[in-house]
C-alpha positions in Angstrom: 115.5 114.9 124.1 112.7 117.1 125.2 109.5 117.4 123.3 109.6 119.9 120.4 107.0 121.6 118.2 103.9 119.7 117.0 101.7 122.5 118.3 99.3 122.3 115.3 98.8 118.5 115.8 98.5 118.9 119.6 95.8 121.6 119.2 93.9 119.4 116.7 94.0 116.4 119.1 92.9 118.5 122.0 90.1 120.1 120.1 88.9 116.7 119.0 88.9 115.4 122.6 86.7 118.4 123.5 84.2 117.3 120.9 83.8 113.9 122.6 81.6 115.7 125.2 78.9 115.3 122.6 79.8 112.1 120.8 82.8 109.8 120.1 85.4 110.9 117.7 87.9 108.9 115.5 91.4 110.1 114.5 94.0 108.2 112.5 97.6 109.2 112.5 100.2 108.0 110.0 103.7 108.8 108.9 107.0 107.0 108.3 108.6 105.0 111.1 110.6 107.0 113.6 108.7 110.2 112.9 107.3 110.5 116.4 103.7 109.4 116.2 103.6 107.5 119.5 105.3 110.3 121.4 102.9 112.8 119.9 99.8 111.0 121.1 101.2 110.3 124.5 102.1 114.0 124.8 98.5 114.9 123.8 96.9 112.6 126.4 99.3 113.3 129.3 96.6 115.3 131.1 93.7 113.1 130.1 92.5 109.6 131.0 93.6 107.1 128.3 94.1 103.5 127.4 97.1 102.5 125.2 96.8 99.3 123.1 99.9 98.3 121.1 99.2 95.7 118.4 102.2 93.4 118.5 102.5 90.2 116.4 100.8 87.9 118.9 97.6 85.8 118.7 94.4 87.7 119.4 93.8 86.0 122.8 97.2 87.1 124.0 96.6 90.6 122.9 93.2 90.6 124.7 94.9 89.5 127.9 97.2 92.5 127.7 94.4 94.9 126.9 92.2 93.6 129.8 95.1 94.4 132.2 95.3 98.0 130.8 91.5 98.4 131.1 91.4 97.2 134.7 94.3 99.4 135.7 93.4 102.6 134.0 89.6 102.5 134.2 89.6 101.0 137.7 87.0 98.4 136.9 87.0 94.6 137.3 86.6 92.5 134.2 85.1 89.0 134.9 85.5 86.0 132.8 87.9 85.5 129.8 87.8 87.6 126.7 89.5 86.2 123.6 88.3 88.5 120.8 89.1 92.1 120.2 85.5 92.7 119.2 84.5 92.1 122.8 87.3 94.2 124.1 86.3 97.1 121.9 82.7 96.9 122.8 83.6 96.9 126.5 85.7 100.1 126.0 82.9 101.8 124.1 80.3 100.9 126.8 82.6 102.3 129.5 82.8 105.6 127.6 79.0 106.1 128.0 79.7 107.7 131.4 83.5 108.5 131.1 85.2 110.7 128.6 88.6 109.2 127.8 91.0 108.3 124.9 91.8 104.9 123.4 95.1 104.7 121.5 95.6 101.7 119.2 99.2 101.8 118.0 100.4 99.9 114.9 96.8 99.1 114.1 97.7 97.8 110.6 99.0 94.6 112.3 95.4 93.4 112.7 95.5 92.8 109.0 97.8 89.9 109.8 96.3 88.8 113.1 92.6 89.0 112.3 91.4 91.2 109.4 87.7 90.9 110.5 88.6 93.2 113.4 88.0 96.3 111.3 84.5 95.2 110.4 83.8 94.6 114.1 85.1 98.0 115.0 82.9 99.6 112.3 79.7 97.8 113.5 80.3 98.7 117.1 81.3 102.3 116.3 78.3 103.0 114.1 76.0 101.6 116.8 77.5 103.4 119.8 79.4 106.5 118.7 76.5 108.9 119.2 75.9 107.6 122.8 79.5 107.6 124.0 82.4 109.9 124.7 85.5 108.2 123.4 88.4 109.7 121.4 89.6 106.7 119.4 93.1 107.3 118.0 94.6 104.9 115.5 98.4 105.0 114.8 100.2 103.1 112.1 103.6 103.2 110.4 103.0 101.2 107.2 101.6 104.0 105.2 100.1 102.0 102.3 98.2 99.8 104.8 96.9 102.7 106.8 95.7 104.3 103.5 94.0 101.1 102.6 92.3 100.7 106.0 90.9 104.2 106.2 90.7 105.6 102.7 89.8 102.8 100.4 86.0 102.9 99.7 85.6 99.1 100.1 87.1 99.0 103.6 84.9 99.0 106.7 86.4 102.1 108.3 86.3 104.2 105.2 84.9 107.7 106.0 84.6 106.9 109.7 87.5 109.0 110.9 86.7 112.6 111.7 90.3 113.6 111.7 93.5 112.6 109.8 97.0 113.6 110.8 99.9 112.8 108.4 102.9 113.5 110.7 105.8 115.1 108.9 109.5 115.6 109.9 110.5 118.7 111.9 110.6 121.8 109.6 113.9 123.6 109.2 113.0 126.3 111.8 112.5 123.6 114.5 115.5 121.7 113.4 117.7 124.8 113.6 116.2 125.6 117.0 117.2 122.1 118.3 120.6 122.2 116.7 121.3 125.7 118.1 120.4 124.7 121.7 123.4 122.3 121.7 125.8 124.3 119.6 126.6 127.9 120.5 128.4 128.4 117.2 126.8 126.6 114.3 129.1 125.5 111.5 127.0 125.6 108.3 128.8 122.6 106.7 128.1 120.4 109.7 124.5 121.7 110.0 123.9 120.9 106.4 125.2 117.3 107.1 122.8 117.0 110.1 119.9 118.2 107.9 120.9 116.1 104.9 121.1 112.9 106.9 118.3 113.2 109.5 115.9 115.2 107.3 114.2 116.3 110.6 112.9 112.8 111.4 112.4 112.9 115.2 114.0 109.6 116.1 117.2 110.4 114.2 117.4 113.9 115.5 116.9 112.6 119.1 119.5 109.9 118.6 122.3 112.3 117.5 121.2 115.0 119.9 121.3 112.7 123.0 124.8 111.7 122.1 125.9 115.2 121.2 126.8 114.1 117.7 126.6 117.1 115.4 129.5 117.1 112.9 129.6 115.3 109.6 132.6 113.2 110.8 131.0 112.1 114.0 127.7 111.3 112.3 129.4 109.1 109.7 131.5 107.4 112.4 128.3 106.7 114.3 126.5 105.3 111.3 129.3 103.1 109.9 130.2 100.9 112.8 129.5 97.4 114.2 125.9 97.0 115.3 124.8 100.4 114.1 121.1 100.8 114.1 121.2 102.7 110.9 122.7 100.1 108.6 119.5 98.1 108.2 117.2 101.0 108.6 116.1 101.2 105.0 115.1 97.6 105.1 113.3 98.1 108.4 111.3 101.0 107.1 110.4 99.7 103.6 110.4 96.0 103.2 107.0 95.7 104.9 105.6 98.4 102.6 106.9 96.7 99.4 106.4 93.0 100.2 108.0 90.4 98.0 108.8 92.8 95.2 111.0 94.9 97.4 114.2 94.1 95.4 112.8 95.8 92.3 111.7 98.8 94.3 115.1 99.0 96.1 116.9 98.9 92.7 114.9 101.8 91.4 115.4 103.8 94.6 119.2 103.1 94.6 119.4 104.5 91.1 117.4 107.6 91.9 119.6 108.2 94.9 122.6 107.9 92.6 121.3 110.8 90.4 119.6 108.5 87.8 116.5 110.6 88.0 114.7 110.0 84.7 112.5 107.0 83.8 114.5 106.3 80.6 117.8 106.2 82.5 116.5 103.8 85.1 114.8 101.5 82.5 117.9 101.4 80.4 119.9 100.1 83.4 117.3 97.7 84.7 116.2 96.5 81.3 112.5 96.5 82.2 109.4 98.8 82.1 109.1 100.5 85.5 106.1 102.8 84.9 103.9 100.9 87.4 106.6 100.8 90.0 107.2 104.6 89.7 103.5 105.2 90.0 103.2 103.2 93.2 106.3 104.7 94.7 104.9 108.1 94.1 101.2 107.7 94.7 100.7 104.6 96.9 103.8 104.7 99.1 104.6 108.4 98.7 108.4 107.7 98.9 109.4 109.5 95.7 108.2 112.8 94.2 107.9 113.7 90.5 109.3 117.1 89.7 108.6 119.0 86.5 110.0 122.4 85.4 108.0 125.3 86.7 105.5 126.5 84.1 105.6 123.1 82.2 102.4 121.8 80.9 100.6 119.1 82.9 101.1 116.6 80.0 104.8 117.4 79.7 107.1 114.3 79.9 110.0 116.5 81.0 110.3 115.3 84.6 112.7 114.0 87.2 112.2 111.7 90.2 113.7 112.2 93.7 113.4 110.4 97.0 111.4 112.6 99.3 112.9 111.3 102.6 116.4 112.6 103.3 117.6 109.6 105.3 116.3 107.0 102.9 118.0 108.8 100.0 121.3 108.7 102.0 120.7 105.0 102.9 120.2 104.0 99.2 123.1 106.1 98.0 125.8 105.1 100.6 124.6 102.0 102.3 122.5 99.8 100.0 124.6 100.7 97.0 127.7 99.3 98.7 126.1 96.4 100.6 128.9 94.0 99.7 131.3 96.1 101.6 128.9 96.2 104.5 128.6 92.4 104.5 132.3 92.1 105.1 132.2 94.9 107.6 134.6 97.2 105.7 133.5 100.3 107.4 136.6 102.2 106.6 135.9 101.8 102.9 132.3 102.9 103.3 133.3 106.0 105.2 135.9 106.8 102.6 133.2 106.8 99.9 130.9 109.0 101.9 133.6 111.6 102.6 134.7 111.5 99.0 131.2 112.1 97.5 129.4 114.0 100.3 130.0 117.5 99.0 128.5 116.7 95.6 125.7 114.6 97.1 124.7 117.3 99.7 124.4 120.0 97.0 120.9 118.9 96.1 119.9 119.0 99.8 121.2 122.5 100.2 118.8 123.4 97.3 116.0 121.5 99.1 116.8 123.4 102.3 116.5 126.8 100.7 113.2 125.7 99.0 111.9 124.8 102.5 113.2 128.1 103.9 111.3 130.0 101.2 108.2 127.9 101.9 108.1 128.6 105.6 108.7 132.3 105.0 105.1 132.5 103.7 106.2 134.9 100.9 105.6 132.6 98.0 102.8 130.4 96.7 104.7 128.4 94.1 108.3 127.1 94.5 110.1 124.9 92.0 113.0 124.5 89.6 113.4 125.2 85.9 115.2 123.4 83.1 114.8 123.0 79.4 114.9 119.8 77.3 118.2 117.9 77.7 118.7 119.5 81.1 119.8 122.7 79.5 119.7 126.0 81.4 119.0 124.4 84.8 117.9 126.9 87.5 117.8 125.6 91.0 115.0 127.8 92.4 112.1 129.7 90.9 109.8 131.1 93.6 106.6 133.0 92.7 104.2 135.2 94.6 101.5 135.3 91.9 99.2 137.7 93.9 101.9 140.4 94.1 103.5 139.4 90.8 106.9 138.9 92.3 109.5 136.2 91.4 112.7 135.0 92.9 115.2 133.3 90.6 118.1 131.7 92.5 121.2 129.6 92.1 122.4 127.4 95.0 126.0 126.5 95.5 128.0 125.2 98.5 130.6 127.9 97.7 129.2 131.2 96.6 132.4 131.9 94.7 131.5 129.3 92.2 128.1 131.0 91.4 127.6 133.8 89.0 124.7 136.3 88.7 125.7 136.9 85.1 125.4 133.2 84.3 122.1 133.0 86.1 120.7 135.9 84.0 121.9 134.1 80.8 120.2 130.9 81.8 117.0 132.7 82.5 116.4 134.2 79.1 113.6 131.8 78.1 112.2 131.6 81.6 111.6 135.4 81.4 109.0 134.8 78.7 106.7 133.5 81.6 107.5 136.4 83.9 106.9 139.4 81.7 104.8 141.3 84.3 106.7 140.1 87.3 109.1 142.1 89.6 112.1 139.8 89.5 114.9 139.3 92.0 118.0 137.3 91.2 119.8 135.7 94.1 122.8 133.5 94.9 122.4 131.2 97.9 125.3 129.3 99.6 126.2 127.7 102.9 126.8 131.1 104.4 123.1 132.1 103.8 121.6 129.1 105.7 120.7 131.2 108.8 119.9 134.5 107.1 116.3 135.7 106.9 114.8 135.7 103.4 
């Protein structure tokens, strides 16, 4: 798949490289696995001199051996003697950037926490001493979000406040995803496109995987996922076990329940039989895997709230793969596919709602977009979008089939909500599959 989008990030990286004419600059890039971090940085440096260090799980001397080869090849210098510590490698690179302006990419940098945690202190000391006399753009990439946050944003860590730029790489937005999908499909079927969005969530690697194989329909996507040796079947574990560590089973149980529409803390605690407040807090604030949603206009201290998994694919994985892992163990793929096809319409309804919220967000017409419901989940309204400057509000219901929605019912459910919108110009709207490609 060709390179799409990322114009903002490429401009930021190019602008930072320009600043290295005066002094060295440090950037760190994070985001979930498969999001496209490595491809982004390699695209950004394709017209620049650069070194690429990948931190694999090897001993430090073996890594240094690899890095010396890269230095000699790319910088066209001869390194004499043996170097066994990354400290010496990094100082050598910094010294070379006294006369040369170039980029050093260190990918999966969090692995140094396993190999030799003192590396970060060494980098700090050398950086502080030489950055104003050199011309290096130092780019760190990492996929384990909690570790990257610790390395660069915890005040007790050596590299705290050293980075001059942070990029948190997100999935493709719905405009880019639609552009990619349309390039390979002259006529877009809304139901299949919703499935593509619901499962990939715009994550670059998944989009590329299905696009390269011309897999665009719900049936073909499910057939590809649920088969022998599928890369997707262990994907949730691959992405998250390293984040969660030895307590991953509790986190996985919570996420599986959230994916199965057990979205309140009380519901989850009643099923698991334990207090999960700390786990929910870490999932939301440390790992940033779930989001806490409150009704629009609710007070900050309100306990009326729901939890959702932010990542589309992980939500799908916990709902349809992890939940039925016993069937997966005996390779009963037919049973798993039957479950998906049986439940997918109901499951994807929430993602159609999410899609329209994203569509409203990228339109730039609103500054606050949320949902509304009252205690006991009464009078649920899918979308309330506000333009507080112009005092305009959009109240919308989202259904797969517009025939099942009613403007009259939406008006009735909005009676109490209207108390918050007394001076607003209000538009009531029904959204369905047929509206996915319409301008808002």
